C-alpha positions in Angstrom: -0.8 10.0 28.6 -2.3 12.0 25.9 -0.1 13.9 23.3 -0.9 16.5 20.9 -1.6 15.6 17.2 -0.2 18.2 14.6 -1.1 17.7 11.1 1.3 19.1 8.3 -1.1 19.1 5.1 -0.7 20.2 1.6 -0.4 19.1 -2.1 2.5 17.4 -3.5 6.0 19.1 -3.8 4.5 22.1 -1.5 7.4 21.8 1.2 5.6 19.2 3.7 8.9 17.6 4.1 10.9 20.5 4.4 8.8 21.6 7.4 9.0 18.4 9.0 12.7 18.3 8.8 12.7 22.0 10.3 10.5 20.9 13.3 12.4 17.1 14.2 15.1 19.2 16.1 12.8 21.3 17.9 10.5 18.3 18.8 13.1 15.0 19.5 10.6 13.0 21.5 7.6 13.6 18.6 6.3 10.7 16.7 6.2 11.3 13.3 4.1 9.4 10.5 3.2 10.0 7.0 -0.1 9.1 5.6 -0.8 6.8 3.7 2.1 5.2 5.6 3.8 5.2 8.7 3.7 1.4 9.5 5.1 -1.5 7.7 1.9 -2.4 6.3 0.5 1.1 5.6 4.1 1.5 3.8 3.5 -1.3 1.5 -0.1 0.0 0.5 1.7 3.5 -0.1 3.5 2.1 -2.7 0.5 0.4 -4.4 -1.6 3.7 -4.1 1.4 5.9 -5.7 2.1 3.5 -8.5 0.4 4.8 -11.5 0.5 1.8 -13.7 -1.2 -0.4 -11.2 -4.8 0.5 -12.6 -6.5 0.5 -10.0 -10.2 1.8 -9.7 -11.2 5.0 -7.4 -12.7 2.6 -5.1 -10.0 0.5 -4.6 -7.9 3.2 -3.8 -10.1 4.3 -1.4 -10.5 1.1 0.2 -6.5 0.6 0.1 -6.1 4.3 1.6 -8.5 3.5 4.7 -6.8 0.2 5.4 -3.5 1.9 5.4 -5.2 4.8 7.7 -6.7 2.1 10.3 -3.2 0.2 10.6 -1.8 3.6 11.3 -4.5 4.2 13.9 -4.3 1.1 15.5 -0.5 0.7 15.8 0.9 4.4 16.0 -1.8 6.8 16.9 -3.8 5.1 19.4 
């Protein structure tokens, strides 16, 4: 069965979590995932990506973000 795919997007601190908190009671059967994140591995990558003290290069961040996205795609979305 295929479902609907809804994206809540915006810059940091714009209220995305508030919108999702409002939507959850109205759609209790929906699967909620964030990006980067949403799986055990992707959540760990999210912590690394969000840490400003890691000193990661832009290319490394790019690769880690796509690794997190691929894990979410394989384990949750598909």
